[in-house]
N, C-alpha and C positions, 0 to 999 in steps of 0.2 A: 327484844326479838328472841324467839325460841331457838335454842341450840339444837341443830339436827344431829342425830346419832350417826356415827361413822363405824362401820364394821371392818375389821381387819382380821387376817388369818395369821396366827403365830404358832410355831411349833411349841407344844406343851412342855418340851424339855427345858426351855429357857424361862418359863414362867414360874412364879412362886408356887409351891405345892398346894396352897389354898384353893387355887382355881381348879385343879384336877380333882381335889377332894370335894368341891362343890358339885362337880359333875357326877362323882361317885355317889354322893348323897341323893341327888336327883334320880339317878338310875336305880338305886336301892329302893327308894320310895315308889317309883313307877312300877317296879316288879314286886311290890308288896313284901319286901324283905324285912321291913321294920314297921312297927305300928305308929310311930310318931317321928316327926323330924328331929326331936330332941334325942331320941334313942339312935336314930340313924347318924346324926352328927357325932354322938359319943362313940359309936362303933367305928366310924371312919377316922375320927381323930381331929375334928375341927370344932370350934365353938359355934353355938347357934347364931350368935351375932354375926360372925364371919359369913355363915351360910346365907342369912337373910340379907346381908349387905350386898352379896354378889349374885344371888340366885337368878335375878331377872336380867343379868348382863353376861352370863357365861353359858355358852352353848357348845355342844360338840359339832364338828363338821365332818360329814361323810364325803369322801372323795367321789365325785360323779364318775370318775374313770374306773373305780373299783366295783361299782354296783350299777346294774341296769334294771329298770322296771319294764316288764313285758306284760302285755295284755293279750290273752289268747281266747279264742272262741272255739268251743268243741261241740259237736253233735254226737251224743252218746246213745247207744242202744239202751232201752229200758230193761236191763238185766242186772241181777245182783252182782255186786263186786266190780262193775265197770268203772265207776267214779273212783272207787278205792284203788284200783290198779293204776289209774292216772295219777292219783296223789302219791302213790309209792314211787312211780316213775319220776315225778318231780322231786321227791325227796332224795332219790338216788343222784339227781343232778345237783344236789345241795342248794335247791331253790328255796327261798323263804316265801311261803304263800301268804299274800296279803289279804286277798278276798276271794271268795268262791260264791257265785250266784248261779243257782240252777232253777230252770223253769219246770213246771209240772209236765211230765211226759205226755206227748200227744202222738198218736199213731205209732207208738212203740219207740219213740226217740225223745230225748230231752236236750235242750240247749243249755250249755254251761259256759259261763264267762269266768276266767281265772286271771287275777292280777298277781304277779310274783316278782320277786327280786332275785336276780342272778348275780353271782360274783364274777369277776373278770378272770377267774382261774383258767377258763377254757374259752377261746374265741369261737369254738365250734358249737357252743351251747344253743344258739338259735337254730342251727341246722339240726341238732339233736332233737330239739323240740318238735320238729316236723315228723320225726320218727315215732311220735305218739300214735300215729295212724296205724302202726304195726300192732298195737295192743288190741286184743280181742274186745269187740264192742264199740270201738272208736270209729265213727262213721265219717267224720269230717274234722279238720283242724285248720284254723286260720289264725295267723299272728296279726292281731289288730294294730298293735303299736309296740315299739321298743325304743326306750330312751337311753 
């Protein structure tokens, strides 16, 4: 009979350092900080064998309460700098933009869908998102979903 995997959440402070180092190597490689796993392991300070032993079993966990994913729909005027001003506005909110999809402008307006991740620093962030309509060239804003 096949043994089913069981996932548990454990504070990294009580785990041996090798597990957090495996996560560091994975992050380093994902961000192209090293050219090979061997050099990444050497830089972080773990053996390649330890990395390969645990790499498929160690994952970081992001608290769902700390981050929210929001999908918004915008109708923007087809004018220079309008989308840029929206992106600057979102940057000022400390939002991490995940995707931006813009249609070709028709009749002087373009539909834009943006998925972003907000941190839980401010509970008023969703209300603040609605104030995007105050920006020049933003014709309509709809929050499609928020997790």
